[in-house]
C-alpha positions in Angstrom: -4.6 -9.9 -0.8 -4.2 -13.7 0.5 -4.7 -16.8 -2.1 -8.7 -17.5 -2.3 -9.2 -14.0 -1.1 -12.9 -13.2 -2.4 -15.7 -10.5 -2.1 -17.8 -14.3 -1.5 -15.9 -15.8 1.0 -15.6 -12.7 3.3 -17.9 -12.9 6.4 -19.6 -9.1 7.0 -19.7 -9.9 10.7 -17.0 -10.3 11.8 -16.6 -6.5 12.0 -20.0 -6.3 13.0 -20.7 -2.4 14.3 -22.7 0.3 13.0 -20.2 2.6 12.5 -17.6 0.1 10.3 -18.0 0.7 6.5 -16.2 -3.0 5.2 -16.0 -1.5 1.2 -14.4 -4.9 -1.3 -11.6 -3.8 -3.7 -10.6 -6.5 -6.5 -8.7 -4.3 -8.1 -7.1 -3.1 -5.2 -7.4 1.0 -5.8 -6.8 2.0 -2.7 -4.0 -0.2 -1.4 -2.3 0.9 -3.7 -3.0 5.2 -3.6 -2.0 4.6 0.2 1.0 3.1 -0.9 1.8 5.6 -3.1 1.8 7.8 -0.6 2.9 5.8 2.8 0.3 7.3 4.2 0.7 6.7 8.0 4.5 5.3 7.0 2.8 2.4 5.4 3.7 1.2 1.8 5.9 2.7 -1.1 5.5 3.4 -4.4 4.3 0.0 -7.0 3.5 -1.2 -3.3 0.4 -2.3 -1.9 -1.1 -1.7 1.4 -3.6 -4.7 2.8 -4.3 -5.4 6.2 -3.7 -2.3 7.5 -5.6 0.5 9.8 -5.9 3.6 9.8 -7.3 6.3 12.2 -8.8 10.0 11.4 -10.4 12.9 13.8 -13.3 12.8 13.8 -13.5 16.1 11.7 -11.1 14.4 8.8 -12.1 15.9 5.8 -10.9 14.4 2.3 -9.7 16.4 -0.2 -6.7 16.1 -2.9 -5.0 13.8 0.7 -7.2 13.3 4.5 -6.3 15.0 7.0 -6.3 14.4 10.6 -4.4 10.8 10.9 -4.5 9.5 14.4 -3.1 6.5 13.9 -1.8 4.1 11.3 -0.2 0.3 11.2 -0.1 -2.5 9.8 -0.7 -6.0 10.1 -3.9 -6.6 12.1 -4.3 -10.2 11.0 -2.4 -12.8 14.4 -1.6 -9.0 15.7 -4.2 -6.9 17.4 -0.8 -5.2 19.7 -0.6 -2.8 17.7 -4.8 -1.4 17.1 -5.3 -2.3 21.1 -2.5 0.8 21.9 -3.6 3.3 19.0 -7.8 2.8 19.1 -8.4 2.3 22.8 -6.6 5.5 23.7 -9.3 7.0 21.5 -12.1 5.3 22.0 -12.2 6.3 26.3 -11.4 9.7 25.5 -15.2 9.4 23.6 
């Protein structure tokens, strides 16, 4: 979603943790899907959700729609306060 974004320019070691799965969506299908559903209060129909995070419970299941949403927020770039606020308690509880 930024000028110059490309799969080849992504540094896979930025999120170097075995629990992290990074996928490239050049067509922005996922961002459009999340926006159309305003999951976690992010986006609205016709938008693209990007630079966002979603956290789901360990027992969450995705059938037609995801369940077990624990936290969502945007933006991440240059703004880690939301991540710290939402994720530190989750990490501490496990």
